[in-house]
C-alpha positions as CSV (number, residue, x, y, z in Angstrom):
1,M,92.5,107.3,91.2
2,R,94.2,104.0,90.5
3,P,98.0,104.2,90.2
4,L,98.0,103.5,86.4
5,A,94.8,105.3,85.5
6,D,96.7,107.6,83.1
7,V,98.2,104.7,81.2
8,R,96.7,103.3,78.0
9,I,98.0,100.1,76.5
10,V,97.0,98.7,73.1
11,S,97.6,95.0,73.4
12,L,97.9,92.2,70.7
13,E,98.1,89.4,73.1
14,Q,97.0,85.8,73.4
15,Y,96.9,82.7,75.6
16,G,98.7,83.0,78.9
17,A,102.1,84.9,79.1
18,G,101.1,88.1,77.5
19,P,97.6,88.4,79.0
20,F,98.9,87.5,82.4
21,G,101.4,90.4,82.3
22,S,98.9,93.1,81.2
23,M,96.2,91.8,83.6
24,H,98.2,93.1,86.6
25,L,98.5,96.5,84.9
26,A,94.8,96.6,84.2
27,E,94.1,95.8,87.9
28,L,96.3,98.8,88.8
29,G,94.1,101.0,86.6
30,A,95.7,100.9,83.2
31,D,93.3,101.1,80.2
32,V,94.2,97.8,78.4
33,I,92.6,97.6,75.0
34,K,92.8,94.1,73.8
35,I,93.0,93.8,70.0
36,E,91.4,90.5,68.8
37,D,91.9,89.3,65.3
38,P,88.5,88.2,63.9
39,S,90.1,86.0,61.3
40,T,91.4,83.7,64.0
41,G,88.5,83.9,66.4
42,G,90.3,86.2,68.8
43,D,92.5,85.1,71.7
44,V,92.9,81.3,71.5
45,G,92.5,81.3,75.3
46,R,88.8,81.8,74.8
47,Y,88.5,78.2,73.7
48,V,90.7,76.3,76.2
49,P,88.8,73.3,77.8
50,P,87.4,71.9,79.9
51,Y,85.4,75.0,81.1
52,A,84.6,76.7,77.8
53,D,81.3,77.9,76.4
54,G,81.3,79.5,73.0
55,R,83.9,82.3,73.0
56,D,84.2,82.3,76.8
57,S,86.3,80.1,79.0
58,L,87.4,80.1,82.7
59,F,91.0,79.9,81.3
60,F,90.4,83.2,79.5
61,E,88.7,84.7,82.6
62,S,91.8,84.0,84.6
63,F,94.0,86.2,82.5
64,N,91.8,89.0,81.1
65,K,89.9,90.7,83.9
66,N,89.5,94.5,83.7
67,K,90.3,94.7,80.0
68,S,88.5,96.0,77.0
69,S,88.2,94.0,73.8
70,V,88.2,95.5,70.3
71,T,87.7,93.3,67.2
72,L,90.2,94.6,64.6
73,D,92.1,93.1,61.6
74,I,95.2,95.3,61.4
75,R,96.3,93.6,58.2
76,T,93.6,95.5,56.3
77,P,94.1,99.1,55.3
78,A,91.0,100.1,57.2
79,G,92.0,98.1,60.3
80,R,95.5,99.7,60.1
81,E,93.9,103.1,60.0
82,V,92.0,102.4,63.3
83,F,95.1,100.8,64.8
84,H,97.1,103.9,64.1
85,D,94.5,106.1,65.7
86,L,94.6,103.9,68.8
87,V,98.4,104.2,68.8
88,R,98.2,108.0,68.8
89,T,96.2,107.9,72.1
90,A,98.3,105.2,73.7
91,D,101.4,104.9,75.8
92,A,102.4,101.4,74.7
93,V,101.7,98.7,72.2
94,Y,102.1,95.3,73.9
95,S,102.3,91.9,72.3
96,N,103.2,88.3,72.8
97,L,103.8,86.8,69.4
98,R,106.5,84.8,67.6
99,G,109.8,86.7,67.4
100,D,109.5,87.5,63.7
101,V,105.8,88.5,63.8
102,P,106.2,92.1,65.2
103,A,108.1,93.1,62.1
104,K,105.5,91.4,59.8
105,L,102.7,93.2,61.6
106,G,104.4,96.5,61.7
107,I,104.2,96.9,65.5
108,R,107.8,97.8,66.3
109,Y,108.9,101.3,67.3
110,A,110.4,101.8,63.8
111,D,107.0,101.1,62.3
112,L,105.0,103.4,64.7
113,A,107.3,106.2,65.6
114,Q,105.9,108.5,63.0
115,V,102.4,107.8,64.3
116,N,103.4,108.5,68.0
117,P,107.0,109.3,68.8
118,K,106.5,108.5,72.4
119,I,105.0,105.0,71.9
120,V,106.7,102.1,73.7
121,C,106.5,98.9,71.7
122,C,106.8,96.0,74.1
123,S,107.2,92.5,72.6
124,L,107.2,89.4,74.7
125,T,108.2,86.5,72.4
126,G,109.3,82.9,72.8
127,F,112.9,83.6,71.9
128,G,113.3,87.3,71.3
129,M,113.6,89.2,68.1
130,T,117.2,88.3,67.5
131,G,119.2,85.1,67.6
132,P,119.0,81.8,65.8
133,R,115.7,80.7,67.4
134,S,113.9,84.0,67.0
135,A,111.4,82.6,64.4
136,E,110.5,79.6,66.5
137,P,107.3,79.4,68.6
138,G,108.0,79.3,72.3
139,Y,105.8,77.6,74.9
140,D,106.2,77.2,78.6
141,Y,106.8,73.4,78.4
142,V,109.4,73.8,75.7
143,L,111.2,76.5,77.6
144,Q,111.3,74.5,80.8
145,G,113.1,71.7,78.9
146,L,115.4,73.9,77.0
147,A,116.5,76.1,79.9
148,G,117.4,73.2,82.2
149,W,114.4,73.5,84.5
150,M,113.2,69.9,83.9
151,S,116.6,68.5,84.6
152,L,116.3,69.9,88.1
153,T,112.7,69.0,88.9
154,G,111.4,65.7,90.2
155,E,113.0,62.9,92.2
156,P,116.5,61.6,91.4
157,G,116.4,58.8,88.9
158,G,112.8,59.7,87.7
159,A,111.6,61.2,84.5
160,P,112.3,64.9,83.9
161,Q,109.4,67.0,85.3
162,K,107.9,70.4,84.6
163,T,106.9,72.7,87.4
164,G,103.2,72.3,88.5
165,L,102.4,75.7,87.0
166,S,103.4,77.5,83.9
167,L,106.0,79.6,85.7
168,V,108.0,80.5,82.6
169,D,104.9,82.1,81.1
170,Y,103.9,83.9,84.2
171,S,107.4,85.1,85.0
172,G,107.7,86.3,81.4
173,G,104.5,88.3,81.9
174,F,105.8,89.9,85.0
175,V,109.1,90.7,83.2
176,A,107.2,92.3,80.3
177,A,105.1,94.4,82.7
178,I,108.2,95.7,84.4
179,A,109.9,96.6,81.1
180,L,106.7,98.2,79.7
181,L,106.4,100.5,82.8
182,A,110.1,101.4,82.6
183,G,109.7,102.2,78.9
184,I,106.7,104.4,79.5
185,H,108.5,106.2,82.3
186,A,111.5,106.9,80.0
187,A,109.2,108.0,77.2
188,R,107.4,110.5,79.4
189,R,110.8,111.8,80.7
190,D,112.6,112.0,77.4
191,G,109.8,112.4,74.9
192,V,111.0,109.4,72.8
193,G,109.6,105.9,72.8
194,T,111.4,102.7,72.3
195,D,111.2,98.9,71.7
196,C,111.3,96.4,74.6
197,D,112.5,93.0,73.4
198,L,111.5,90.4,76.0
199,S,111.5,86.7,75.7
200,L,110.4,83.6,77.6
201,Y,113.8,82.1,76.8
202,D,115.7,84.9,78.5
203,T,113.3,84.8,81.4
204,A,113.7,81.0,81.9
205,V,117.5,81.1,81.6
206,S,117.9,84.1,84.0
207,L,115.8,82.3,86.6
208,L,118.5,79.6,87.0
209,T,119.9,82.3,89.3
210,Y,122.4,81.1,91.9
211,P,122.8,77.5,90.6
212,G,123.7,79.1,87.3
213,T,126.2,81.4,89.0
214,W,127.7,78.4,90.9
215,H,128.0,76.4,87.7
216,L,129.5,79.3,85.6
217,T,132.0,80.3,88.3
218,E,132.9,77.1,90.1
219,G,131.7,74.3,87.8
220,F,128.8,73.3,90.1
221,Q,126.6,70.6,88.5
222,P,123.0,71.1,89.6
223,V,121.1,67.8,90.0
224,R,117.7,66.7,91.2
225,T,117.4,66.3,95.0
226,Q,115.3,63.9,97.0
227,H,112.1,65.3,98.4
228,S,112.7,68.7,96.9
229,A,115.7,69.3,99.1
230,H,117.6,72.6,98.9
231,P,121.0,72.1,97.1
232,S,123.0,73.2,100.1
233,L,120.9,74.1,103.1
234,V,120.0,71.2,105.4
235,P,117.3,70.5,106.5
236,F,115.3,72.4,103.9
237,Q,112.9,70.0,102.2
238,V,109.7,68.0,102.3
239,F,109.4,65.4,105.0
240,E,106.8,62.7,105.5
241,A,104.8,62.7,108.7
242,A,102.5,59.9,110.0
243,D,99.5,61.2,107.9
244,G,100.9,63.4,105.2
245,W,103.7,65.7,104.2
246,L,105.2,69.0,105.5
247,V,108.0,71.2,104.4
248,V,110.6,72.3,107.0
249,A,113.1,75.1,106.2
250,A,116.0,75.7,108.5
251,A,117.2,78.6,106.5
252,K,119.2,80.1,109.4
253,E,121.2,78.6,112.2
254,K,118.7,79.7,114.8
255,F,116.0,77.7,113.1
256,W,118.1,74.6,113.2
257,R,118.7,74.9,116.9
258,R,115.0,75.5,117.6
259,L,114.1,72.5,115.4
260,T,116.3,70.2,117.4
261,V,114.4,71.2,120.6
262,V,111.0,70.6,118.9
263,L,112.1,67.2,117.7
264,G,113.2,66.3,121.2
265,R,116.8,66.0,120.1
266,P,118.6,69.2,121.3
267,E,121.9,67.4,121.4
268,L,122.0,67.4,117.6
269,A,122.5,71.1,117.6
270,D,125.9,70.6,119.2
271,D,126.9,67.5,117.3
272,P,130.0,68.6,115.4
273,R,128.7,66.8,112.3
274,F,125.6,69.1,112.3
275,A,126.8,72.3,114.0
276,T,127.0,74.5,110.9
277,F,125.4,74.9,107.5
278,A,128.6,73.5,105.9
279,E,128.8,70.5,108.2
280,R,125.1,69.6,107.8
281,D,125.5,69.8,104.0
282,R,128.6,67.5,104.1
283,N,126.7,65.1,106.4
284,R,123.2,65.3,104.9
285,D,123.3,61.5,104.1
286,V,123.4,60.9,107.8
287,L,121.2,63.8,109.1
288,V,118.3,63.6,106.7
289,P,117.4,59.9,107.3
290,L,117.7,60.6,111.0
291,L,115.3,63.5,110.8
292,A,112.9,61.6,108.5
293,G,112.6,58.8,111.0
294,I,111.7,61.2,113.8
295,L,109.2,63.1,111.8
296,R,107.3,60.0,110.7
297,G,106.4,59.5,114.4
298,R,103.7,62.2,114.6
299,T,101.0,63.7,112.4
300,V,101.5,66.9,110.3
301,A,99.3,68.9,112.7
302,E,101.2,67.5,115.8
303,W,104.5,68.7,114.3
304,L,103.2,72.1,112.9
305,A,101.9,73.3,116.2
306,P,105.2,73.4,118.1
307,M,107.1,74.5,115.0
308,Y,104.8,77.5,114.5
309,A,105.2,78.3,118.2
310,A,108.9,78.2,117.8
311,A,108.7,80.4,114.7
312,I,110.4,77.7,112.5
313,P,109.6,78.1,108.8
314,C,107.3,75.2,108.0
315,A,104.0,74.4,106.3
316,P,101.7,71.6,105.4
317,I,101.7,70.4,101.7
318,N,98.3,71.8,100.8
319,D,96.3,70.8,97.8
320,V,94.7,73.7,95.8
321,A,91.5,73.6,97.7
322,A,93.3,74.0,101.1
323,A,95.6,76.7,99.7
324,L,92.7,78.8,98.5
325,S,90.7,78.4,101.7
326,D,93.6,79.2,104.0
327,P,92.6,82.0,106.5
328,H,95.6,84.0,105.3
329,A,94.5,83.9,101.7
330,V,91.0,85.0,102.8
331,E,92.4,87.9,104.9
332,R,94.6,89.0,102.1
333,E,91.6,89.1,99.7
334,L,93.4,87.0,97.1
335,V,90.1,85.6,95.6
336,A,88.0,87.9,93.4
337,H,84.4,87.3,92.6
338,T,83.0,88.8,89.4
339,A,79.6,88.5,87.7
340,H,79.8,86.7,84.4
341,R,77.3,86.5,81.5
342,R,77.8,82.7,81.1
343,F,79.3,81.3,84.2
344,G,77.3,83.2,86.8
345,T,79.7,84.2,89.5
346,V,83.4,83.5,88.6
347,S,85.8,83.2,91.5
348,S,89.4,83.7,90.4
349,L,92.7,85.1,91.7
350,R,93.5,88.8,92.2
351,S,96.9,90.3,91.3
352,P,99.5,90.1,94.1
353,V,100.7,93.5,93.0
354,R,99.4,96.1,95.5
355,V,100.0,99.8,95.8
356,G,99.0,101.8,98.9
357,P,98.7,101.0,102.6
358,P,97.5,97.6,103.7
359,G,93.9,96.9,102.8
360,A,93.6,100.0,100.7
361,D,94.1,98.4,97.2
362,T,90.8,96.7,96.8
363,A,89.4,98.2,93.6
364,P,86.3,96.4,92.1
365,L,87.1,94.0,89.3
366,R,85.4,93.6,85.9
367,A,84.9,90.2,84.2
368,A,87.0,89.5,81.1
369,P,85.4,91.0,78.1
370,E,83.4,89.3,75.3
371,M,85.2,89.3,72.0
372,G,84.7,92.8,70.5
373,E,82.6,93.9,73.4
374,H,84.1,97.4,73.5
375,T,84.7,98.0,69.8
376,G,82.0,100.6,69.5
377,S,82.7,102.5,72.7
378,V,86.5,102.6,72.0
379,L,86.0,103.9,68.5
380,R,83.5,106.5,69.6
381,G,86.1,107.5,72.2
382,L,88.4,108.2,69.2
383,G,85.8,110.5,67.8
384,Y,84.4,108.1,65.2
385,D,80.7,108.6,64.3
386,D,78.3,105.9,63.2
387,E,78.9,106.6,59.5
388,R,82.6,106.2,59.8
389,I,82.3,103.0,61.8
390,A,79.9,101.6,59.2
391,G,82.4,102.5,56.4
392,L,85.2,100.8,58.3
393,R,83.0,97.7,58.8
394,A,82.3,97.6,55.0
395,A,86.0,97.9,54.3
396,G,86.7,94.8,56.5
397,A,88.4,96.5,59.4
398,F,86.5,94.3,61.8
399,G,86.6,91.1,59.8
400,E,84.3,89.5,57.2
401,G,80.7,89.8,58.2
402,E,81.4,92.0,61.1
């Protein structure tokens, strides 16, 4: 049995952040029932180009494996009736909508406690359900700018840059999954559910971590660093070799001493200007150009071999193709292959969340669902017969013409 096989989540989710969070729970065995609004064509992620075909896209496939899809308009009385029946069987209602929408849709704990006193209502919004920005839409790019990330990303003097991936969205999904599981644990222990008010804004600001602490406590002013250098540890950055780039991370004094030997300059380890973390930081304007000149003298492969042998943290700067074909990625089974109705075989990424001994957590994966694919089976699981389903359809529970 999968670790979360006894957990049911009714999800009103869309695009990236929300579906990303629930996908990890689904891979761990949770029954994630994805409610898709027929009036809007369902999850907008279904239509993201360039690899989109009808109501399917490889973007959607990346965030919705192992879930069920139910077409339902919860704004109609008939749709609300079905939604409440689902809530009665569920542990959590999960959503990622604008901060003022959960109240409008009636999906907060205050709205659903009479239906299921143990329900956990987990809302991941752009800015949270309180505060002056709560009614604003929140997107990863916007949050990266607002939370200071772009001011720290890129080369000094260049334009502000976002991270290469939508890390606010994905981190927010992880945060919401943690909160949801904590809420379910407390509800099962105490017999009472709750709200979980998560936001991409809170996530992005909290991820400022130690630079934020340094600034708040000591007035430190974070700035962009050349070649992605660490703000205080030297050397800990990207360097250019004769044929490409590599990252070298002397995160401990022992790594620095080993690096000087690999570089053929062991005397640098005892140079008083470079003997400690603090001295290397103070003298980085001298040390980094010196190291850069040495490293340009050989290829990436010629440097990596002795660095690996000396157990110095280092790596080539891979492109996506090289990263996904790395032997370690293959051994860790990070790529999933699922049969798909339109795209044939889809190769996508598995969840990094694993439970059990090494190699044991390899449950088979299901492709992301077609819109409304499981409406009939889920409703019959609630005890609905064909006559009742037909009546709900006539009343507009599943949208016009459904």
